[in-house]
N, C-alpha and C positions, 0 to 999 in steps of 0.2 A: 271421199263421199261426194263432194261438190262436183268433181270431174265426172263422176258416174252420172249424176243428175243432169249435168249439161249434155253429156253424150246421149242419155235417154231423151232429153228434150230435142236434140238434133234429129234423132230417129223419129220422134213424135212429129216433128215438122215434116219430115219426108213422108211419113205415113199419112198425115193430114192432107198434104199436097196431092198425093196419089188418090186418096179416097174422095176428096172433093171433086177431082176430075172424073173419076169413075161414076160417082153418083150423079154428078151434074150432066154428064154426057150419056147417061143410060136412057132407055126408052121412056122413062117417066112413070113407071108403075110404082116405084118407091115414093115418088113425089106426091102421088095421089093420096097416100096415107098421111102425109104431113098436113094437108088441107090448109086451114086458116093460119097456121103457125109458120107458114113458108118464110116470111121475112125474119122471124126469130131464129129459125134454123140457119138461114144464111148468115145472120149476124153472129150467132154463136159459133158456127163452123169456122168462119174467118177470124173470129176472136181467138179461138184455140190455135189456129194456124199461126197467127201473129204472136201469141204468147209463147208458143213453142219455139218460134224463130228467135225471139228476143231473149229468152232465157238461155238458149243454146249459143247465141252469137253476140250478145251485147258487149262482151269484153273486147271483141275484135273490131267493133264498129262504133267508135265514140265520136267521130267527127260529124259535124252537123250535116254536111253534104252527103256523107255515106248513109246516115240515118234517113234523110229525106229520100235518097235514091232507093233504098230498100223498101220504104213504105210505098213509094210510087210504083216500084216493081211488083209488090204484092197486090196493090190496087189494080195494076195493069193485068195481072193474072186473073183477078176476079172479073174484070171487064172482058178479057179474052174468052174465059169460060162462058160468059153470057152470050157473046157473039157466036161462039161455036155451037151453042144450043140451037141456033137458027138452022143448022144443018142436020139436026137430029130429028127423026120422025117423032111426032107427038110432043115436041118440045118447042119452046120459043124464047127468044131473048127478052129480058125485062130490065128496063132502066132502074126500076125500084129495087130489083134484086142486086144490081151492081152497086147501088147506093148502100144497101144493107151490108153488102160485102165490105165496102170501104169503111163504113162505120165500125164494123167488127174489127178490122185491121187496126184502125186508129185507136180504138178503145184498148186493144191488147197492148199496143205500144205505150199508150198513155199510162196504163197501170204500171208497167215496168219503169217508165220514166219517173213517175211519182215516187215509187219505191226507192229508186236510185237517188233522185234529186233531194229528197228529204231524209236520205240516209236512214230509212227505216231498216232496222236490223233484220235482214233476210239473208240467211246463210247461202241460199241457193244462187244468189247473184254476186256474191263477194268472192274474193280470192280464195 
């Protein structure tokens, strides 16, 4: 059961990765409906991306430098998406969106780290 959940989490990560790129690099009509909750949507989207990654891959990345590298790569992805928005009509890059992306990534990792660190009995992350 755990293996299946981790597989689903890995697929969820891939799906989130693709959907974030598609929505972020679209012409902006979907964004207009988000309105004032834009930063919350950014934070939540990248939180889910991070959570899916760490649930799926935590067992294979336990060294500190690997963990830092992955978090930096995910943050880099969020920054890259923001930069690419500058080339999409009716879209523009935003430093605050990049910050919200990074906060979501770090919160996702922090949640998993706390669960593992304090050995909270969560079957989804154990052997």
